[in-house]
C-alpha positions in Angstrom: -1.9 37.0 40.6 0.5 34.1 39.8 -0.8 33.8 36.3 -0.4 37.5 35.6 3.1 37.5 37.0 4.1 34.4 35.0 2.8 36.0 31.8 4.6 39.3 32.5 7.9 37.6 33.3 7.7 35.4 30.3 7.1 38.3 28.0 10.1 40.1 29.5 12.3 37.0 29.0 11.2 36.3 25.4 10.1 39.6 24.0 10.1 38.4 20.4 7.6 35.7 21.1 3.9 36.1 21.5 2.9 33.8 24.3 -0.7 32.9 25.4 -1.6 30.8 28.5 -4.6 28.5 28.6 -6.0 26.7 31.6 -6.1 22.9 31.1 -9.2 21.3 32.5 -8.8 17.7 33.7 -5.6 17.3 31.8 -4.6 13.9 33.1 -8.0 12.3 32.2 -9.2 14.2 29.2 -5.6 14.5 27.9 -5.0 10.8 28.1 -8.1 10.2 26.0 -6.9 12.8 23.5 -3.5 11.1 23.2 -5.2 7.8 22.6 -7.5 9.3 20.0 -4.6 11.0 18.1 -2.6 7.7 18.3 -5.6 5.8 16.8 -6.0 8.4 14.1 -2.3 8.2 13.1 -2.4 4.4 13.2 -5.5 4.4 10.9 -3.7 6.9 8.6 -0.6 4.7 8.4 -2.8 1.8 7.5 -4.5 3.7 4.7 -1.2 5.0 3.4 0.3 1.5 3.3 -2.8 0.3 1.6 -2.5 3.0 -1.1 1.2 2.6 -1.7 0.9 -1.3 -1.8 -0.1 -0.8 -5.5 3.5 0.2 -6.3 4.9 -3.1 -4.9 5.1 -5.7 -7.7 5.4 -9.3 -6.8 8.0 -11.6 -8.5 5.2 -13.2 -10.5 4.0 -9.8 -11.8 7.6 -8.9 -12.8 7.9 -12.1 -14.7 4.7 -11.3 -16.5 6.0 -7.8 -17.4 9.2 -9.4 -18.6 7.2 -11.9 -20.8 5.1 -9.1 -22.2 8.2 -7.0 -23.0 9.8 -9.8 -24.8 6.6 -10.4 -26.9 6.5 -6.7 -27.8 10.2 -6.7 -28.8 9.7 -9.7 -31.0 6.7 -8.0 -32.6 8.8 -4.9 -33.4 11.5 -7.0 -35.1 9.1 -8.8 -37.4 8.1 -7.3 -40.7 4.5 -8.6 -40.4 3.9 -6.9 -37.0 6.3 -4.0 -37.0 3.8 -1.4 -38.3 1.4 -2.0 -35.4 4.1 -2.8 -32.7 4.4 -0.2 -30.0 8.0 -1.1 -29.1 9.5 -0.3 -32.5 12.9 -2.0 -32.3 14.4 0.5 -34.8 17.5 -0.6 -36.7 20.4 1.9 -36.2 22.8 0.8 -39.0 25.5 0.7 -36.4 27.0 -2.7 -37.4 30.0 -2.9 -35.0 31.4 -1.6 -31.8 34.8 0.3 -31.7 38.0 -1.8 -32.0 40.5 0.8 -30.7 41.8 1.9 -34.1 39.5 4.9 -34.4 41.5 8.2 -34.9 40.8 11.8 -35.7 38.8 15.0 -34.7 35.0 14.8 -34.7 32.2 17.1 -33.8 29.2 15.8 -31.8 25.8 17.4 -31.2 23.6 16.3 -28.3 19.9 17.1 -28.4 17.7 15.3 -26.0 16.3 17.8 -23.5 16.1 21.4 -22.5 19.9 21.8 -23.0 21.8 21.3 -26.2 25.5 20.5 -26.3 28.1 20.9 -29.0 31.4 19.0 -28.6 34.8 18.6 -30.2 36.1 15.1 -29.6 39.7 14.2 -30.4 40.2 10.4 -30.6 43.8 9.1 -30.7 44.6 5.4 -31.3 47.8 3.5 -30.7 49.3 2.1 -27.5 48.0 4.9 -25.4 44.4 5.5 -26.6 43.0 8.8 -25.5 39.7 10.7 -26.0 39.8 14.4 -25.4 36.6 16.4 -25.3 35.7 20.1 -25.4 32.1 21.2 -25.1 29.7 24.0 -24.6 26.1 23.8 -23.3 23.3 25.9 -24.7 19.8 26.4 -23.5 16.8 25.7 -25.7 13.9 28.0 -24.7 10.5 26.5 -24.3 9.2 28.7 -27.1 11.8 27.1 -29.4 11.1 23.6 -28.2 7.4 24.1 -29.0 7.7 26.5 -32.0 8.4 25.6 -35.6 10.9 23.1 -36.9 12.8 25.8 -38.8 13.1 27.9 -35.6 14.4 24.9 -33.7 17.1 23.9 -36.3 18.1 27.6 -36.8 18.7 27.8 -33.1 20.8 24.6 -33.2 22.9 25.9 -36.1 23.4 29.3 -34.3 24.8 27.3 -31.3 27.1 25.3 -33.6 28.3 28.5 -35.2 29.1 30.0 -31.7 31.0 26.8 -30.7 33.1 26.7 -33.9 34.0 30.4 -33.3 34.8 29.5 -29.6 37.1 26.7 -30.7 38.6 28.5 -33.7 37.7 25.7 -36.2 35.1 27.4 -38.4 37.0 26.7 -41.6 37.4 22.9 -41.0 34.9 20.5 -42.5 34.8 18.0 -39.7 32.9 14.7 -39.6 29.8 15.1 -37.3 27.7 12.7 -35.2 24.2 14.0 -34.3 22.9 12.6 -31.0 19.1 12.9 -31.4 17.4 11.3 -28.5 14.0 10.9 -29.9 12.3 8.0 -31.7 13.7 7.9 -35.3 13.3 5.4 -38.1 16.7 5.2 -39.6 17.1 4.2 -43.3 20.9 4.6 -43.2 23.5 5.7 -40.7 23.1 9.3 -41.7 19.3 9.4 -42.2 16.6 9.3 -39.5 12.9 10.0 -39.8 11.5 11.5 -36.6 8.5 9.3 -35.6 7.2 11.5 -32.8 8.5 14.1 -30.3 8.9 13.1 -26.6 10.2 14.9 -23.4 8.3 18.1 -23.9 9.3 18.9 -27.5 6.5 19.9 -29.9 8.3 21.7 -32.8 6.1 21.7 -35.9 6.9 20.3 -39.3 9.5 17.8 -38.0 7.6 14.6 -37.4 7.9 12.4 -40.5 10.9 14.3 -41.7 14.6 13.3 -41.9 16.3 15.2 -39.0 19.7 15.1 -40.8 18.1 16.8 -43.8 16.6 19.5 -41.5 20.0 20.0 -39.9 21.8 20.3 -43.3 19.1 22.8 -44.5 19.7 24.9 -41.4 23.4 24.9 -42.1 22.7 26.0 -45.7 20.5 28.9 -44.5 23.3 30.1 -42.2 25.8 30.1 -45.1 28.8 30.3 -42.7 30.3 26.8 -42.5 29.9 23.3 -43.8 29.9 20.0 -41.9 30.1 16.3 -42.9 27.1 14.7 -41.1 28.1 11.1 -40.9 25.7 9.6 -38.4 22.5 10.3 -36.6 22.8 8.7 -33.2 20.4 7.8 -30.4 21.9 8.6 -27.0 21.2 5.0 -25.8 23.4 3.7 -28.7 26.1 6.3 -27.8 25.9 5.0 -24.2 26.7 1.5 -25.3 29.5 2.5 -27.7 31.3 4.5 -25.0 31.6 1.5 -22.7 32.2 -0.9 -25.7 35.3 1.3 -26.4 36.7 0.2 -23.0 35.1 -3.3 -22.8 34.4 -5.1 -26.1 31.9 -7.4 -24.3 29.5 -4.6 -23.8 26.5 -5.0 -26.0 23.5 -3.5 -24.2 23.0 0.2 -23.5 20.5 1.5 -21.0 19.5 5.1 -20.3 18.1 5.9 -16.9 17.7 9.7 -17.0 15.1 12.3 -18.2 13.8 9.5 -20.4 14.3 5.8 -20.5 15.4 3.6 -23.3 17.6 0.6 -24.2 19.5 -0.7 -27.2 21.5 -3.9 -27.8 23.4 -5.8 -30.6 21.0 -8.1 -32.4 21.6 -10.8 -35.0 20.8 -9.5 -38.5 18.7 -12.6 -39.2 16.3 -11.5 -36.5 15.9 -7.9 -37.9 13.3 -8.5 -40.6 13.1 -4.8 -41.4 16.6 -4.8 -42.9 17.9 -6.9 -45.7 20.7 -9.4 -45.1 21.3 -12.1 -42.5 25.0 -11.8 -41.9 26.6 -10.1 -38.9 24.9 -8.0 -36.3 23.3 -4.6 -35.9 22.5 -2.4 -32.9 18.7 -2.1 -32.4 17.2 0.9 -30.6 14.2 -0.6 -28.8 12.4 2.7 -28.0 10.8 0.8 -25.1 9.4 4.0 -23.6 6.2 3.2 -25.6 5.9 -0.2 -24.0 2.3 -0.4 -22.6 0.8 2.1 -25.1 -1.4 -0.8 -26.3 -2.8 -1.3 -22.7 -0.6 -4.3 -21.8 0.6 -2.6 -18.6 -2.8 -1.3 -17.4 -3.1 -3.9 -14.7 0.0 -2.4 -12.9 -0.5 1.3 -13.6 -1.7 3.3 -10.6 -4.1 6.2 -10.5 -1.1 8.4 -10.1 0.6 7.1 -13.2 -2.7 7.7 -15.1 -3.0 11.3 -13.7 0.6 12.1 -14.9 -0.2 10.6 -18.3 -3.5 12.4 -18.7 -2.0 15.9 -18.1 1.2 15.3 -20.2 1.8 16.8 -23.7 1.5 13.3 -25.3 -1.3 11.7 -23.3 -1.6 7.9 -24.0 1.9 7.6 -25.4 5.3 6.6 -23.8 3.4 5.1 -20.9 6.3 2.9 -19.7 8.7 5.9 -19.8 6.2 7.9 -17.8 6.2 5.2 -15.1 9.9 5.0 -14.7 11.9 8.0 -16.1 13.3 11.1 -14.4 11.1 13.5 -16.2 8.0 12.1 -14.5 9.0 10.6 -11.1 8.7 13.9 -9.1 5.3 14.5 -10.7 4.1 11.0 -9.6 5.2 11.8 -6.0 3.5 15.2 -6.2 0.3 13.5 -7.2 0.6 11.1 -4.3 1.2 14.0 -1.8 -1.8 15.9 -3.2 -4.0 12.8 -2.7 -2.6 12.4 0.9 -3.4 16.0 1.6 -6.9 15.7 0.3 -7.4 12.7 2.6 -6.2 14.7 5.6 -2.8 12.9 6.0 -0.8 16.0 5.3 -1.0 19.8 6.0 -4.3 19.5 7.8 -6.0 18.8 4.5 -5.1 22.2 3.0 -3.3 22.1 -0.4 -1.1 25.2 -1.1 -1.2 26.7 -4.6 2.5 25.9 -5.0 1.9 22.1 -4.5 -0.9 22.3 -7.1 1.8 23.5 -9.6 2.8 20.8 -12.0 6.4 19.7 -11.9 7.1 21.8 -8.8 8.4 18.7 -7.0 11.6 17.9 -9.0 12.8 14.4 -9.4 16.2 15.4 -8.0 14.5 15.8 -4.6 14.1 12.0 -4.5 17.8 11.4 -4.9 18.7 14.2 -2.5 16.5 12.8 0.2 17.6 9.2 -0.3 21.3 10.2 -0.2 20.9 11.9 3.1 21.3 10.2 6.5 18.1 10.0 8.6 19.0 13.1 10.5 19.8 15.0 7.4 16.7 13.5 5.8 14.5 15.4 8.3 16.4 18.6 7.6 16.1 18.0 3.9 12.4 17.4 4.1 11.9 20.5 6.1 13.8 22.6 3.5 12.0 20.9 0.6 8.6 21.4 2.0 9.2 25.0 3.2 10.1 25.8 -0.4 7.3 23.7 -2.0 4.4 24.1 0.4 4.9 27.6 1.8 4.0 30.6 -0.3 3.0 34.2 0.5 3.9 33.7 4.1 1.7 30.7 4.5 3.1 27.7 6.4 1.5 24.5 7.5 2.5 23.1 10.8 3.3 19.4 11.0 5.5 17.2 13.1 8.8 16.7 11.3 8.9 13.0 12.2 5.4 12.5 10.9 6.3 14.4 7.7 9.4 12.3 7.2 7.4 9.1 7.6 4.7 10.3 5.2 7.0 11.7 2.6 9.6 8.9 2.6 7.0 6.3 2.0 5.9 7.7 -1.4 9.6 8.1 -2.3 10.4 4.5 -1.4 7.2 3.3 -3.1 8.0 5.0 -6.3 11.7 4.3 -6.5 11.4 0.5 -5.9 9.2 -0.2 -8.9 11.2 2.2 -11.1 14.3 0.1 -10.4 12.6 -3.2 -10.9 10.6 -2.2 -14.0 13.9 -1.0 -15.6 15.2 -4.5 -14.6 12.4 -6.4 -16.4 13.4 -4.7 -19.6 17.1 -5.2 -19.1 16.5 -8.8 -18.3 14.7 -9.2 -21.7 17.6 -9.5 -24.2 20.1 -12.1 -23.0 23.7 -10.8 -23.0 26.9 -11.5 -21.1 27.5 -7.8 -20.3 25.1 -5.0 -19.8 25.6 -1.4 -19.0 23.5 1.1 -17.1 23.7 4.9 -16.4 23.8 4.6 -12.6 21.2 6.0 -10.3 20.4 5.6 -6.6 18.4 2.4 -7.2 21.3 0.6 -9.0 21.7 -2.0 -6.2 18.0 -2.9 -6.3 18.1 -3.1 -10.1 21.2 -5.3 -10.2 19.6 -7.8 -7.7 16.3 -7.8 -9.7 18.1 -8.5 -12.9 19.7 -11.5 -11.2 16.4 -12.7 -10.0 14.7 -12.3 -13.4 17.6 -13.6 -15.6 19.4 -16.1 -13.3 21.2 -17.7 -16.2 22.9 -14.5 -17.3 26.0 -13.1 -15.7 25.3 -9.4 -15.9 27.9 -6.7 -15.1 26.9 -3.0 -14.9 29.2 -0.3 -16.1 28.8 3.4 -15.8 28.9 5.1 -19.2 30.8 8.4 -19.1 29.2 10.9 -21.5 27.7 8.4 -23.9 25.7 11.0 -25.8 28.9 13.0 -26.7 31.8 10.6 -26.7 29.6 7.8 -28.0 28.4 9.9 -30.9 32.0 10.7 -31.9 32.9 7.0 -31.7 30.0 6.0 -33.9 31.0 8.7 -36.3 34.6 7.4 -36.3 33.4 3.8 -36.9 31.1 5.1 -39.7 34.1 7.0 -41.3 36.2 3.8 -41.3 33.4 1.7 -42.9 32.8 4.4 -45.5 36.5 4.5 -46.4 36.6 0.7 -46.6 33.6 0.6 -49.0 35.1 3.3 -51.2 
């Protein structure tokens, strides 16, 4: 009678809840054994998780080895004898100097390097009060254009330029233009760059092996609406360096930590065997994303790195970039979580269709989770996993604290080597001042650079819009050099 009344009263008090009562038999004895069994199971799971993620933790000796290999690959790229077979291509950019503050004028800049394309008008004013004023518009590049024909891609780019010129009311002006093209290019001059291979999801046909400036000029001709003076083709990494060099002349390394990863630096001409002349210096675009494509990093690649590479558009290429760049980090974590689920650590061993979807776990989740406090972290994890792992009304029940523990471990495990692997590259070229596009792991990275290059006093600066402002500055420097030669 008591049980019936309790059930009836409970239903009256919480009418929206479906409550069932079960009789516990020998709860204090059997229950204690169950608690012990669960605790043992969780302890064993923690041990296996730690064992799995230990592969991501590189020792100081391993990092020194990676640094040594990076330096060897860079030297191979610089030498004429080994350049052809080198994976780290060390491409000359024909940018021979950084800005000196006398640059002046209005310049157009294009920024192509991902799913968004930007067109900018940059007004640079010299004198006692130097200023850089920028106006820009962002345009989407649909996936069918990214992976269509080269003509379709460049026609789309020119259509965007036309819209921007109308928007700014400057269609009649023949402005100098810098084209930020964030893909591996072999430059033969400041305004000519042969696309070596697409990266970051692009697959437009009839572009690889072609001069991208020529393709742009041909697209402008087909449009027959305006004309532009294409002065420079610019890698975004070089633009990054030039932006900070405009403020601090000591800056001579540029580092991109974003969708992709790359670095550039000012090298002595006598060391760049692919270009004639030994006087002065030139900026070299390392294209270090391909570091490891010859297998020299296989001993530190995990099964998750290999899975991400195997299912990418360019399997076997850009292996270093796939281990450390924003385009792939979320996918690495998703592969870890799928593995954990298969092994019964998460979601009672049941993998939702959503979690099986490639790229569903965005890299920005890592930053969002890390930025939150612990309390907010739990809430963030709940929100994230409700969206990622629940579909068609299906939810998996799991302790929030246990979820936080399990999920934060892969995040920590992945972010730490990303920071230190970027550092091994940055510690390669010796320089008084370096520059990095900041990310959440900047503190780890700075400390690791100190450890790996103890004789260098390295300062990190944040580059503000290197791909836009930097392209305009390179164009301005190029215009000055062209005028001087003429």
